[in-house]
mmCIF file of the N, C-alpha and C atoms, coordinates in Angstrom:
data_MODEL
# 
_entry.id   MODEL 
# 
loop_
_atom_site.group_PDB 
_atom_site.id 
_atom_site.type_symbol 
_atom_site.label_atom_id 
_atom_site.label_alt_id 
_atom_site.label_comp_id 
_atom_site.label_asym_id 
_atom_site.label_entity_id 
_atom_site.label_seq_id 
_atom_site.pdbx_PDB_ins_code 
_atom_site.Cartn_x 
_atom_site.Cartn_y 
_atom_site.Cartn_z 
_atom_site.occupancy 
_atom_site.B_iso_or_equiv 
_atom_site.pdbx_formal_charge 
_atom_site.auth_seq_id 
_atom_site.auth_comp_id 
_atom_site.auth_asym_id 
_atom_site.auth_atom_id 
_atom_site.pdbx_PDB_model_num 
ATOM 1   N N  . UNK A 1 1  ? -18.300 3.113   -11.342 1.00 0.00 ? 1  UNK A N  1 
ATOM 2   C CA . UNK A 1 1  ? -16.872 2.964   -11.130 1.00 0.00 ? 1  UNK A CA 1 
ATOM 3   C C  . UNK A 1 1  ? -16.420 3.998   -10.101 1.00 0.00 ? 1  UNK A C  1 
ATOM 4   N N  . UNK A 1 2  ? -15.637 3.562   -9.113  1.00 0.00 ? 2  UNK A N  1 
ATOM 5   C CA . UNK A 1 2  ? -15.189 4.421   -8.026  1.00 0.00 ? 2  UNK A CA 1 
ATOM 6   C C  . UNK A 1 2  ? -13.912 5.178   -8.341  1.00 0.00 ? 2  UNK A C  1 
ATOM 7   N N  . UNK A 1 3  ? -13.396 5.088   -9.517  1.00 0.00 ? 3  UNK A N  1 
ATOM 8   C CA . UNK A 1 3  ? -12.106 5.659   -9.851  1.00 0.00 ? 3  UNK A CA 1 
ATOM 9   C C  . UNK A 1 3  ? -12.225 7.154   -10.163 1.00 0.00 ? 3  UNK A C  1 
ATOM 10  N N  . UNK A 1 4  ? -11.274 7.907   -9.695  1.00 0.00 ? 4  UNK A N  1 
ATOM 11  C CA . UNK A 1 4  ? -11.213 9.342   -9.979  1.00 0.00 ? 4  UNK A CA 1 
ATOM 12  C C  . UNK A 1 4  ? -10.334 9.512   -11.213 1.00 0.00 ? 4  UNK A C  1 
ATOM 13  N N  . UNK A 1 5  ? -10.964 9.742   -12.345 1.00 0.00 ? 5  UNK A N  1 
ATOM 14  C CA . UNK A 1 5  ? -10.240 9.897   -13.613 1.00 0.00 ? 5  UNK A CA 1 
ATOM 15  C C  . UNK A 1 5  ? -9.320  8.707   -13.894 1.00 0.00 ? 5  UNK A C  1 
ATOM 16  N N  . UNK A 1 6  ? -9.764  7.508   -13.565 1.00 0.00 ? 6  UNK A N  1 
ATOM 17  C CA . UNK A 1 6  ? -8.990  6.303   -13.844 1.00 0.00 ? 6  UNK A CA 1 
ATOM 18  C C  . UNK A 1 6  ? -7.973  5.938   -12.788 1.00 0.00 ? 6  UNK A C  1 
ATOM 19  N N  . UNK A 1 7  ? -7.870  6.672   -11.684 1.00 0.00 ? 7  UNK A N  1 
ATOM 20  C CA . UNK A 1 7  ? -6.935  6.352   -10.612 1.00 0.00 ? 7  UNK A CA 1 
ATOM 21  C C  . UNK A 1 7  ? -7.565  5.346   -9.662  1.00 0.00 ? 7  UNK A C  1 
ATOM 22  N N  . UNK A 1 8  ? -6.733  4.465   -9.112  1.00 0.00 ? 8  UNK A N  1 
ATOM 23  C CA . UNK A 1 8  ? -7.240  3.428   -8.211  1.00 0.00 ? 8  UNK A CA 1 
ATOM 24  C C  . UNK A 1 8  ? -7.384  3.963   -6.785  1.00 0.00 ? 8  UNK A C  1 
ATOM 25  N N  . UNK A 1 9  ? -8.509  3.708   -6.132  1.00 0.00 ? 9  UNK A N  1 
ATOM 26  C CA . UNK A 1 9  ? -8.684  4.153   -4.744  1.00 0.00 ? 9  UNK A CA 1 
ATOM 27  C C  . UNK A 1 9  ? -7.838  3.303   -3.798  1.00 0.00 ? 9  UNK A C  1 
ATOM 28  N N  . UNK A 1 10 ? -7.272  3.950   -2.790  1.00 0.00 ? 10 UNK A N  1 
ATOM 29  C CA . UNK A 1 10 ? -6.448  3.262   -1.803  1.00 0.00 ? 10 UNK A CA 1 
ATOM 30  C C  . UNK A 1 10 ? -6.825  3.734   -0.403  1.00 0.00 ? 10 UNK A C  1 
ATOM 31  N N  . UNK A 1 11 ? -6.397  2.934   0.568   1.00 0.00 ? 11 UNK A N  1 
ATOM 32  C CA . UNK A 1 11 ? -6.514  3.308   1.967   1.00 0.00 ? 11 UNK A CA 1 
ATOM 33  C C  . UNK A 1 11 ? -5.121  3.198   2.561   1.00 0.00 ? 11 UNK A C  1 
ATOM 34  N N  . UNK A 1 12 ? -4.708  4.205   3.308   1.00 0.00 ? 12 UNK A N  1 
ATOM 35  C CA . UNK A 1 12 ? -3.379  4.235   3.917   1.00 0.00 ? 12 UNK A CA 1 
ATOM 36  C C  . UNK A 1 12 ? -3.555  4.107   5.424   1.00 0.00 ? 12 UNK A C  1 
ATOM 37  N N  . UNK A 1 13 ? -2.943  3.094   6.012   1.00 0.00 ? 13 UNK A N  1 
ATOM 38  C CA . UNK A 1 13 ? -2.954  2.899   7.456   1.00 0.00 ? 13 UNK A CA 1 
ATOM 39  C C  . UNK A 1 13 ? -1.544  3.164   7.951   1.00 0.00 ? 13 UNK A C  1 
ATOM 40  N N  . UNK A 1 14 ? -1.330  4.348   8.513   1.00 0.00 ? 14 UNK A N  1 
ATOM 41  C CA . UNK A 1 14 ? 0.010   4.772   8.899   1.00 0.00 ? 14 UNK A CA 1 
ATOM 42  C C  . UNK A 1 14 ? -0.030  5.393   10.290  1.00 0.00 ? 14 UNK A C  1 
ATOM 43  N N  . UNK A 1 15 ? 0.731   4.827   11.201  1.00 0.00 ? 15 UNK A N  1 
ATOM 44  C CA . UNK A 1 15 ? 0.838   5.318   12.579  1.00 0.00 ? 15 UNK A CA 1 
ATOM 45  C C  . UNK A 1 15 ? -0.522  5.430   13.264  1.00 0.00 ? 15 UNK A C  1 
ATOM 46  N N  . UNK A 1 16 ? -1.364  4.441   13.053  1.00 0.00 ? 16 UNK A N  1 
ATOM 47  C CA . UNK A 1 16 ? -2.672  4.414   13.692  1.00 0.00 ? 16 UNK A CA 1 
ATOM 48  C C  . UNK A 1 16 ? -3.703  5.320   13.056  1.00 0.00 ? 16 UNK A C  1 
ATOM 49  N N  . UNK A 1 17 ? -3.340  6.003   11.983  1.00 0.00 ? 17 UNK A N  1 
ATOM 50  C CA . UNK A 1 17 ? -4.245  6.919   11.295  1.00 0.00 ? 17 UNK A CA 1 
ATOM 51  C C  . UNK A 1 17 ? -4.609  6.314   9.937   1.00 0.00 ? 17 UNK A C  1 
ATOM 52  N N  . UNK A 1 18 ? -5.885  6.351   9.594   1.00 0.00 ? 18 UNK A N  1 
ATOM 53  C CA . UNK A 1 18 ? -6.344  5.825   8.311   1.00 0.00 ? 18 UNK A CA 1 
ATOM 54  C C  . UNK A 1 18 ? -6.779  6.981   7.424   1.00 0.00 ? 18 UNK A C  1 
ATOM 55  N N  . UNK A 1 19 ? -6.224  7.002   6.205   1.00 0.00 ? 19 UNK A N  1 
ATOM 56  C CA . UNK A 1 19 ? -6.578  8.034   5.235   1.00 0.00 ? 19 UNK A CA 1 
ATOM 57  C C  . UNK A 1 19 ? -6.974  7.358   3.936   1.00 0.00 ? 19 UNK A C  1 
ATOM 58  N N  . UNK A 1 20 ? -7.776  8.047   3.150   1.00 0.00 ? 20 UNK A N  1 
ATOM 59  C CA . UNK A 1 20 ? -8.167  7.550   1.834   1.00 0.00 ? 20 UNK A CA 1 
ATOM 60  C C  . UNK A 1 20 ? -7.573  8.452   0.773   1.00 0.00 ? 20 UNK A C  1 
ATOM 61  N N  . UNK A 1 21 ? -7.303  7.854   -0.370  1.00 0.00 ? 21 UNK A N  1 
ATOM 62  C CA . UNK A 1 21 ? -6.732  8.623   -1.459  1.00 0.00 ? 21 UNK A CA 1 
ATOM 63  C C  . UNK A 1 21 ? -6.757  7.834   -2.753  1.00 0.00 ? 21 UNK A C  1 
ATOM 64  N N  . UNK A 1 22 ? -5.930  8.276   -3.696  1.00 0.00 ? 22 UNK A N  1 
ATOM 65  C CA . UNK A 1 22 ? -5.854  7.645   -5.011  1.00 0.00 ? 22 UNK A CA 1 
ATOM 66  C C  . UNK A 1 22 ? -4.406  7.394   -5.393  1.00 0.00 ? 22 UNK A C  1 
ATOM 67  N N  . UNK A 1 23 ? -4.146  6.187   -5.902  1.00 0.00 ? 23 UNK A N  1 
ATOM 68  C CA . UNK A 1 23 ? -2.807  5.773   -6.314  1.00 0.00 ? 23 UNK A CA 1 
ATOM 69  C C  . UNK A 1 23 ? -2.434  6.475   -7.618  1.00 0.00 ? 23 UNK A C  1 
ATOM 70  N N  . UNK A 1 24 ? -1.229  7.066   -7.644  1.00 0.00 ? 24 UNK A N  1 
ATOM 71  C CA . UNK A 1 24 ? -0.710  7.643   -8.885  1.00 0.00 ? 24 UNK A CA 1 
ATOM 72  C C  . UNK A 1 24 ? 0.337   6.739   -9.514  1.00 0.00 ? 24 UNK A C  1 
ATOM 73  N N  . UNK A 1 25 ? 1.387   6.395   -8.732  1.00 0.00 ? 25 UNK A N  1 
ATOM 74  C CA . UNK A 1 25 ? 2.431   5.526   -9.298  1.00 0.00 ? 25 UNK A CA 1 
ATOM 75  C C  . UNK A 1 25 ? 3.418   5.121   -8.219  1.00 0.00 ? 25 UNK A C  1 
ATOM 76  N N  . UNK A 1 26 ? 4.251   4.128   -8.572  1.00 0.00 ? 26 UNK A N  1 
ATOM 77  C CA . UNK A 1 26 ? 5.384   3.760   -7.738  1.00 0.00 ? 26 UNK A CA 1 
ATOM 78  C C  . UNK A 1 26 ? 6.550   4.661   -8.108  1.00 0.00 ? 26 UNK A C  1 
ATOM 79  N N  . UNK A 1 27 ? 7.328   5.061   -7.110  1.00 0.00 ? 27 UNK A N  1 
ATOM 80  C CA . UNK A 1 27 ? 8.475   5.949   -7.320  1.00 0.00 ? 27 UNK A CA 1 
ATOM 81  C C  . UNK A 1 27 ? 9.697   5.280   -6.702  1.00 0.00 ? 27 UNK A C  1 
ATOM 82  N N  . UNK A 1 28 ? 10.811  5.299   -7.416  1.00 0.00 ? 28 UNK A N  1 
ATOM 83  C CA . UNK A 1 28 ? 12.046  4.702   -6.928  1.00 0.00 ? 28 UNK A CA 1 
ATOM 84  C C  . UNK A 1 28 ? 13.010  5.826   -6.586  1.00 0.00 ? 28 UNK A C  1 
ATOM 85  N N  . UNK A 1 29 ? 13.370  5.915   -5.299  1.00 0.00 ? 29 UNK A N  1 
ATOM 86  C CA . UNK A 1 29 ? 14.213  7.007   -4.812  1.00 0.00 ? 29 UNK A CA 1 
ATOM 87  C C  . UNK A 1 29 ? 15.532  6.438   -4.295  1.00 0.00 ? 29 UNK A C  1 
ATOM 88  N N  . UNK A 1 30 ? 16.583  7.233   -4.423  1.00 0.00 ? 30 UNK A N  1 
ATOM 89  C CA . UNK A 1 30 ? 17.894  6.827   -3.920  1.00 0.00 ? 30 UNK A CA 1 
ATOM 90  C C  . UNK A 1 30 ? 18.142  7.464   -2.558  1.00 0.00 ? 30 UNK A C  1 
ATOM 91  N N  . UNK A 1 31 ? 18.481  6.624   -1.576  1.00 0.00 ? 31 UNK A N  1 
ATOM 92  C CA . UNK A 1 31 ? 18.853  7.085   -0.236  1.00 0.00 ? 31 UNK A CA 1 
ATOM 93  C C  . UNK A 1 31 ? 20.155  6.402   0.154   1.00 0.00 ? 31 UNK A C  1 
ATOM 94  N N  . UNK A 1 32 ? 21.212  7.170   0.334   1.00 0.00 ? 32 UNK A N  1 
ATOM 95  C CA . UNK A 1 32 ? 22.483  6.602   0.761   1.00 0.00 ? 32 UNK A CA 1 
ATOM 96  C C  . UNK A 1 32 ? 23.009  5.517   -0.149  1.00 0.00 ? 32 UNK A C  1 
ATOM 97  N N  . UNK A 1 33 ? 22.809  5.660   -1.440  1.00 0.00 ? 33 UNK A N  1 
ATOM 98  C CA . UNK A 1 33 ? 23.307  4.680   -2.402  1.00 0.00 ? 33 UNK A CA 1 
ATOM 99  C C  . UNK A 1 33 ? 22.400  3.473   -2.594  1.00 0.00 ? 33 UNK A C  1 
ATOM 100 N N  . UNK A 1 34 ? 21.255  3.437   -1.930  1.00 0.00 ? 34 UNK A N  1 
ATOM 101 C CA . UNK A 1 34 ? 20.316  2.330   -2.077  1.00 0.00 ? 34 UNK A CA 1 
ATOM 102 C C  . UNK A 1 34 ? 18.982  2.842   -2.612  1.00 0.00 ? 34 UNK A C  1 
ATOM 103 N N  . UNK A 1 35 ? 18.347  2.018   -3.417  1.00 0.00 ? 35 UNK A N  1 
ATOM 104 C CA . UNK A 1 35 ? 17.055  2.377   -3.985  1.00 0.00 ? 35 UNK A CA 1 
ATOM 105 C C  . UNK A 1 35 ? 15.929  1.965   -3.026  1.00 0.00 ? 35 UNK A C  1 
ATOM 106 N N  . UNK A 1 36 ? 14.964  2.868   -2.824  1.00 0.00 ? 36 UNK A N  1 
ATOM 107 C CA . UNK A 1 36 ? 13.786  2.576   -2.021  1.00 0.00 ? 36 UNK A CA 1 
ATOM 108 C C  . UNK A 1 36 ? 12.548  2.803   -2.872  1.00 0.00 ? 36 UNK A C  1 
ATOM 109 N N  . UNK A 1 37 ? 11.563  1.939   -2.710  1.00 0.00 ? 37 UNK A N  1 
ATOM 110 C CA . UNK A 1 37 ? 10.303  2.072   -3.433  1.00 0.00 ? 37 UNK A CA 1 
ATOM 111 C C  . UNK A 1 37 ? 9.311   2.828   -2.562  1.00 0.00 ? 37 UNK A C  1 
ATOM 112 N N  . UNK A 1 38 ? 8.687   3.835   -3.130  1.00 0.00 ? 38 UNK A N  1 
ATOM 113 C CA . UNK A 1 38 ? 7.647   4.609   -2.462  1.00 0.00 ? 38 UNK A CA 1 
ATOM 114 C C  . UNK A 1 38 ? 6.405   4.596   -3.352  1.00 0.00 ? 38 UNK A C  1 
ATOM 115 N N  . UNK A 1 39 ? 5.266   4.959   -2.766  1.00 0.00 ? 39 UNK A N  1 
ATOM 116 C CA . UNK A 1 39 ? 4.016   5.032   -3.513  1.00 0.00 ? 39 UNK A CA 1 
ATOM 117 C C  . UNK A 1 39 ? 3.546   6.483   -3.471  1.00 0.00 ? 39 UNK A C  1 
ATOM 118 N N  . UNK A 1 40 ? 3.291   7.065   -4.630  1.00 0.00 ? 40 UNK A N  1 
ATOM 119 C CA . UNK A 1 40 ? 2.784   8.433   -4.708  1.00 0.00 ? 40 UNK A CA 1 
ATOM 120 C C  . UNK A 1 40 ? 1.258   8.382   -4.652  1.00 0.00 ? 40 UNK A C  1 
ATOM 121 N N  . UNK A 1 41 ? 0.696   9.000   -3.600  1.00 0.00 ? 41 UNK A N  1 
ATOM 122 C CA . UNK A 1 41 ? -0.739  8.966   -3.346  1.00 0.00 ? 41 UNK A CA 1 
ATOM 123 C C  . UNK A 1 41 ? -1.287  10.385  -3.330  1.00 0.00 ? 41 UNK A C  1 
ATOM 124 N N  . UNK A 1 42 ? -2.428  10.585  -3.985  1.00 0.00 ? 42 UNK A N  1 
ATOM 125 C CA . UNK A 1 42 ? -3.167  11.837  -3.876  1.00 0.00 ? 42 UNK A CA 1 
ATOM 126 C C  . UNK A 1 42 ? -4.226  11.646  -2.803  1.00 0.00 ? 42 UNK A C  1 
ATOM 127 N N  . UNK A 1 43 ? -4.100  12.371  -1.690  1.00 0.00 ? 43 UNK A N  1 
ATOM 128 C CA . UNK A 1 43 ? -5.060  12.269  -0.599  1.00 0.00 ? 43 UNK A CA 1 
ATOM 129 C C  . UNK A 1 43 ? -6.376  12.928  -0.996  1.00 0.00 ? 43 UNK A C  1 
ATOM 130 N N  . UNK A 1 44 ? -7.416  12.644  -0.232  1.00 0.00 ? 44 UNK A N  1 
ATOM 131 C CA . UNK A 1 44 ? -8.740  13.213  -0.527  1.00 0.00 ? 44 UNK A CA 1 
ATOM 132 C C  . UNK A 1 44 ? -8.736  14.735  -0.524  1.00 0.00 ? 44 UNK A C  1 
ATOM 133 N N  . UNK A 1 45 ? -7.812  15.349  0.222   1.00 0.00 ? 45 UNK A N  1 
ATOM 134 C CA . UNK A 1 45 ? -7.741  16.819  0.259   1.00 0.00 ? 45 UNK A CA 1 
ATOM 135 C C  . UNK A 1 45 ? -6.944  17.392  -0.902  1.00 0.00 ? 45 UNK A C  1 
ATOM 136 N N  . UNK A 1 46 ? -6.454  16.534  -1.809  1.00 0.00 ? 46 UNK A N  1 
ATOM 137 C CA . UNK A 1 46 ? -5.739  16.986  -2.996  1.00 0.00 ? 46 UNK A CA 1 
ATOM 138 C C  . UNK A 1 46 ? -4.232  17.026  -2.861  1.00 0.00 ? 46 UNK A C  1 
ATOM 139 N N  . UNK A 1 47 ? -3.692  16.826  -1.652  1.00 0.00 ? 47 UNK A N  1 
ATOM 140 C CA . UNK A 1 47 ? -2.243  16.859  -1.450  1.00 0.00 ? 47 UNK A CA 1 
ATOM 141 C C  . UNK A 1 47 ? -1.612  15.557  -1.900  1.00 0.00 ? 47 UNK A C  1 
ATOM 142 N N  . UNK A 1 48 ? -0.407  15.640  -2.460  1.00 0.00 ? 48 UNK A N  1 
ATOM 143 C CA . UNK A 1 48 ? 0.354   14.472  -2.872  1.00 0.00 ? 48 UNK A CA 1 
ATOM 144 C C  . UNK A 1 48 ? 1.348   14.112  -1.774  1.00 0.00 ? 48 UNK A C  1 
ATOM 145 N N  . UNK A 1 49 ? 1.428   12.817  -1.451  1.00 0.00 ? 49 UNK A N  1 
ATOM 146 C CA . UNK A 1 49 ? 2.336   12.344  -0.413  1.00 0.00 ? 49 UNK A CA 1 
ATOM 147 C C  . UNK A 1 49 ? 2.942   11.015  -0.843  1.00 0.00 ? 49 UNK A C  1 
ATOM 148 N N  . UNK A 1 50 ? 4.167   10.751  -0.352  1.00 0.00 ? 50 UNK A N  1 
ATOM 149 C CA . UNK A 1 50 ? 4.830   9.467   -0.549  1.00 0.00 ? 50 UNK A CA 1 
ATOM 150 C C  . UNK A 1 50 ? 4.596   8.594   0.678   1.00 0.00 ? 50 UNK A C  1 
ATOM 151 N N  . UNK A 1 51 ? 4.355   7.300   0.451   1.00 0.00 ? 51 UNK A N  1 
ATOM 152 C CA . UNK A 1 51 ? 4.211   6.328   1.530   1.00 0.00 ? 51 UNK A CA 1 
ATOM 153 C C  . UNK A 1 51 ? 4.987   5.073   1.174   1.00 0.00 ? 51 UNK A C  1 
ATOM 154 N N  . UNK A 1 52 ? 5.407   4.324   2.188   1.00 0.00 ? 52 UNK A N  1 
ATOM 155 C CA . UNK A 1 52 ? 5.977   3.007   1.945   1.00 0.00 ? 52 UNK A CA 1 
ATOM 156 C C  . UNK A 1 52 ? 4.857   2.096   1.460   1.00 0.00 ? 52 UNK A C  1 
ATOM 157 N N  . UNK A 1 53 ? 5.140   1.201   0.525   1.00 0.00 ? 53 UNK A N  1 
ATOM 158 C CA . UNK A 1 53 ? 4.091   0.322   -0.016  1.00 0.00 ? 53 UNK A CA 1 
ATOM 159 C C  . UNK A 1 53 ? 3.391   -0.520  1.051   1.00 0.00 ? 53 UNK A C  1 
ATOM 160 N N  . UNK A 1 54 ? 4.085   -0.829  2.134   1.00 0.00 ? 54 UNK A N  1 
ATOM 161 C CA . UNK A 1 54 ? 3.512   -1.649  3.202   1.00 0.00 ? 54 UNK A CA 1 
ATOM 162 C C  . UNK A 1 54 ? 2.236   -1.033  3.785   1.00 0.00 ? 54 UNK A C  1 
ATOM 163 N N  . UNK A 1 55 ? 2.135   0.289   3.807   1.00 0.00 ? 55 UNK A N  1 
ATOM 164 C CA . UNK A 1 55 ? 1.010   0.984   4.434   1.00 0.00 ? 55 UNK A CA 1 
ATOM 165 C C  . UNK A 1 55 ? -0.165  1.237   3.482   1.00 0.00 ? 55 UNK A C  1 
ATOM 166 N N  . UNK A 1 56 ? -0.025  0.889   2.204   1.00 0.00 ? 56 UNK A N  1 
ATOM 167 C CA . UNK A 1 56 ? -1.029  1.214   1.186   1.00 0.00 ? 56 UNK A CA 1 
ATOM 168 C C  . UNK A 1 56 ? -1.785  -0.046  0.773   1.00 0.00 ? 56 UNK A C  1 
ATOM 169 N N  . UNK A 1 57 ? -3.110  0.052   0.781   1.00 0.00 ? 57 UNK A N  1 
ATOM 170 C CA . UNK A 1 57 ? -3.947  -1.070  0.351   1.00 0.00 ? 57 UNK A CA 1 
ATOM 171 C C  . UNK A 1 57 ? -4.905  -0.586  -0.733  1.00 0.00 ? 57 UNK A C  1 
ATOM 172 N N  . UNK A 1 58 ? -4.924  -1.295  -1.864  1.00 0.00 ? 58 UNK A N  1 
ATOM 173 C CA . UNK A 1 58 ? -5.850  -0.965  -2.937  1.00 0.00 ? 58 UNK A CA 1 
ATOM 174 C C  . UNK A 1 58 ? -7.259  -1.384  -2.522  1.00 0.00 ? 58 UNK A C  1 
ATOM 175 N N  . UNK A 1 59 ? -8.227  -0.506  -2.737  1.00 0.00 ? 59 UNK A N  1 
ATOM 176 C CA . UNK A 1 59 ? -9.591  -0.751  -2.287  1.00 0.00 ? 59 UNK A CA 1 
ATOM 177 C C  . UNK A 1 59 ? -10.506 -1.286  -3.385  1.00 0.00 ? 59 UNK A C  1 
ATOM 178 N N  . UNK A 1 60 ? -10.026 -1.379  -4.609  1.00 0.00 ? 60 UNK A N  1 
ATOM 179 C CA . UNK A 1 60 ? -10.892 -1.851  -5.693  1.00 0.00 ? 60 UNK A CA 1 
ATOM 180 C C  . UNK A 1 60 ? -10.772 -3.354  -5.929  1.00 0.00 ? 60 UNK A C  1 
ATOM 181 N N  . UNK A 1 61 ? -10.143 -4.073  -5.005  1.00 0.00 ? 61 UNK A N  1 
ATOM 182 C CA . UNK A 1 61 ? -10.048 -5.530  -5.089  1.00 0.00 ? 61 UNK A CA 1 
ATOM 183 C C  . UNK A 1 61 ? -10.832 -6.148  -3.957  1.00 0.00 ? 61 UNK A C  1 
ATOM 184 N N  . UNK A 1 62 ? -11.352 -7.347  -4.201  1.00 0.00 ? 62 UNK A N  1 
ATOM 185 C CA . UNK A 1 62 ? -12.037 -8.042  -3.117  1.00 0.00 ? 62 UNK A CA 1 
ATOM 186 C C  . UNK A 1 62 ? -11.006 -8.504  -2.100  1.00 0.00 ? 62 UNK A C  1 
ATOM 187 N N  . UNK A 1 63 ? -11.420 -8.636  -0.862  1.00 0.00 ? 63 UNK A N  1 
ATOM 188 C CA . UNK A 1 63 ? -10.504 -9.021  0.205   1.00 0.00 ? 63 UNK A CA 1 
ATOM 189 C C  . UNK A 1 63 ? -10.174 -10.500 0.084   1.00 0.00 ? 63 UNK A C  1 
ATOM 190 N N  . UNK A 1 64 ? -8.953  -10.809 -0.345  1.00 0.00 ? 64 UNK A N  1 
ATOM 191 C CA . UNK A 1 64 ? -8.530  -12.194 -0.516  1.00 0.00 ? 64 UNK A CA 1 
ATOM 192 C C  . UNK A 1 64 ? -7.606  -12.634 0.599   1.00 0.00 ? 64 UNK A C  1 
ATOM 193 N N  . UNK A 1 65 ? -7.316  -11.757 1.564   1.00 0.00 ? 65 UNK A N  1 
ATOM 194 C CA . UNK A 1 65 ? -6.368  -12.105 2.624   1.00 0.00 ? 65 UNK A CA 1 
ATOM 195 C C  . UNK A 1 65 ? -7.056  -12.586 3.886   1.00 0.00 ? 65 UNK A C  1 
ATOM 196 N N  . UNK A 1 66 ? -8.394  -12.768 3.872   1.00 0.00 ? 66 UNK A N  1 
ATOM 197 C CA . UNK A 1 66 ? -9.075  -13.174 5.093   1.00 0.00 ? 66 UNK A CA 1 
ATOM 198 C C  . UNK A 1 66 ? -8.669  -14.565 5.554   1.00 0.00 ? 66 UNK A C  1 
ATOM 199 N N  . UNK A 1 67 ? -8.192  -15.418 4.670   1.00 0.00 ? 67 UNK A N  1 
ATOM 200 C CA . UNK A 1 67 ? -7.748  -16.744 5.081   1.00 0.00 ? 67 UNK A CA 1 
ATOM 201 C C  . UNK A 1 67 ? -6.276  -16.757 5.481   1.00 0.00 ? 67 UNK A C  1 
ATOM 202 N N  . UNK A 1 68 ? -5.541  -15.697 5.154   1.00 0.00 ? 68 UNK A N  1 
ATOM 203 C CA . UNK A 1 68 ? -4.127  -15.618 5.484   1.00 0.00 ? 68 UNK A CA 1 
ATOM 204 C C  . UNK A 1 68 ? -3.945  -14.671 6.667   1.00 0.00 ? 68 UNK A C  1 
ATOM 205 N N  . UNK A 1 69 ? -3.694  -15.233 7.848   1.00 0.00 ? 69 UNK A N  1 
ATOM 206 C CA . UNK A 1 69 ? -3.590  -14.420 9.053   1.00 0.00 ? 69 UNK A CA 1 
ATOM 207 C C  . UNK A 1 69 ? -2.271  -13.656 9.116   1.00 0.00 ? 69 UNK A C  1 
ATOM 208 N N  . UNK A 1 70 ? -1.195  -14.215 8.578   1.00 0.00 ? 70 UNK A N  1 
ATOM 209 C CA . UNK A 1 70 ? 0.108   -13.553 8.605   1.00 0.00 ? 70 UNK A CA 1 
ATOM 210 C C  . UNK A 1 70 ? 0.314   -12.778 7.323   1.00 0.00 ? 70 UNK A C  1 
ATOM 211 N N  . UNK A 1 71 ? 0.156   -11.454 7.399   1.00 0.00 ? 71 UNK A N  1 
ATOM 212 C CA . UNK A 1 71 ? 0.321   -10.597 6.241   1.00 0.00 ? 71 UNK A CA 1 
ATOM 213 C C  . UNK A 1 71 ? 1.742   -10.075 6.154   1.00 0.00 ? 71 UNK A C  1 
ATOM 214 N N  . UNK A 1 72 ? 2.484   -10.169 7.253   1.00 0.00 ? 72 UNK A N  1 
ATOM 215 C CA . UNK A 1 72 ? 3.836   -9.651  7.317   1.00 0.00 ? 72 UNK A CA 1 
ATOM 216 C C  . UNK A 1 72 ? 4.811   -10.766 6.952   1.00 0.00 ? 72 UNK A C  1 
ATOM 217 N N  . UNK A 1 73 ? 5.600   -10.606 5.869   1.00 0.00 ? 73 UNK A N  1 
ATOM 218 C CA . UNK A 1 73 ? 6.500   -11.681 5.450   1.00 0.00 ? 73 UNK A CA 1 
ATOM 219 C C  . UNK A 1 73 ? 7.534   -12.031 6.511   1.00 0.00 ? 73 UNK A C  1 
ATOM 220 N N  . UNK A 1 74 ? 7.856   -11.110 7.409   1.00 0.00 ? 74 UNK A N  1 
ATOM 221 C CA . UNK A 1 74 ? 8.818   -11.405 8.472   1.00 0.00 ? 74 UNK A CA 1 
ATOM 222 C C  . UNK A 1 74 ? 8.246   -12.396 9.462   1.00 0.00 ? 74 UNK A C  1 
ATOM 223 N N  . UNK A 1 75 ? 6.922   -12.472 9.552   1.00 0.00 ? 75 UNK A N  1 
ATOM 224 C CA . UNK A 1 75 ? 6.276   -13.336 10.513  1.00 0.00 ? 75 UNK A CA 1 
ATOM 225 C C  . UNK A 1 75 ? 5.774   -14.630 9.885   1.00 0.00 ? 75 UNK A C  1 
ATOM 226 N N  . UNK A 1 76 ? 6.052   -14.839 8.622   1.00 0.00 ? 76 UNK A N  1 
ATOM 227 C CA . UNK A 1 76 ? 5.544   -16.006 7.923   1.00 0.00 ? 76 UNK A CA 1 
ATOM 228 C C  . UNK A 1 76 ? 6.167   -17.279 8.478   1.00 0.00 ? 76 UNK A C  1 
ATOM 229 N N  . UNK A 1 77 ? 5.323   -18.258 8.751   1.00 0.00 ? 77 UNK A N  1 
ATOM 230 C CA . UNK A 1 77 ? 5.785   -19.531 9.271   1.00 0.00 ? 77 UNK A CA 1 
ATOM 231 C C  . UNK A 1 77 ? 5.673   -20.563 8.168   1.00 0.00 ? 77 UNK A C  1 
ATOM 232 N N  . UNK A 1 78 ? 6.759   -21.254 7.916   1.00 0.00 ? 78 UNK A N  1 
ATOM 233 C CA . UNK A 1 78 ? 6.770   -22.285 6.892   1.00 0.00 ? 78 UNK A CA 1 
ATOM 234 C C  . UNK A 1 78 ? 6.760   -23.637 7.591   1.00 0.00 ? 78 UNK A C  1 
ATOM 235 N N  . UNK A 1 79 ? 5.772   -24.440 7.284   1.00 0.00 ? 79 UNK A N  1 
ATOM 236 C CA . UNK A 1 79 ? 5.702   -25.760 7.895   1.00 0.00 ? 79 UNK A CA 1 
ATOM 237 C C  . UNK A 1 79 ? 5.981   -26.805 6.833   1.00 0.00 ? 79 UNK A C  1 
ATOM 238 N N  . UNK A 1 80 ? 6.616   -27.870 7.245   1.00 0.00 ? 80 UNK A N  1 
ATOM 239 C CA . UNK A 1 80 ? 6.903   -28.945 6.295   1.00 0.00 ? 80 UNK A CA 1 
ATOM 240 C C  . UNK A 1 80 ? 6.312   -30.241 6.843   1.00 0.00 ? 80 UNK A C  1 
ATOM 241 N N  . UNK A 1 81 ? 5.805   -31.049 5.929   1.00 0.00 ? 81 UNK A N  1 
ATOM 242 C CA . UNK A 1 81 ? 5.250   -32.355 6.304   1.00 0.00 ? 81 UNK A CA 1 
ATOM 243 C C  . UNK A 1 81 ? 6.344   -33.390 6.111   1.00 0.00 ? 81 UNK A C  1 
ATOM 244 N N  . UNK A 1 82 ? 6.605   -34.145 7.148   1.00 0.00 ? 82 UNK A N  1 
ATOM 245 C CA . UNK A 1 82 ? 7.667   -35.156 7.047   1.00 0.00 ? 82 UNK A CA 1 
ATOM 246 C C  . UNK A 1 82 ? 7.084   -36.535 7.144   1.00 0.00 ? 82 UNK A C  1 
# 
């Protein structure tokens, strides 16, 4: 098992830099009266950092997105058969 004391391994791709770490939990923070979801990650060097969920990928799952080219919901194309 690749887990560090039961924590899930993750990879963070942020600003062209890739880091590895372990997922601790989701955190809900208030900014300007609105709630934002962040992910608390323990990096390999032991430091704790917050990241947007978009940049975090769990590494203990098989890759199921290889058939889905559009991973960004803003770019999703919906086609209808008429």
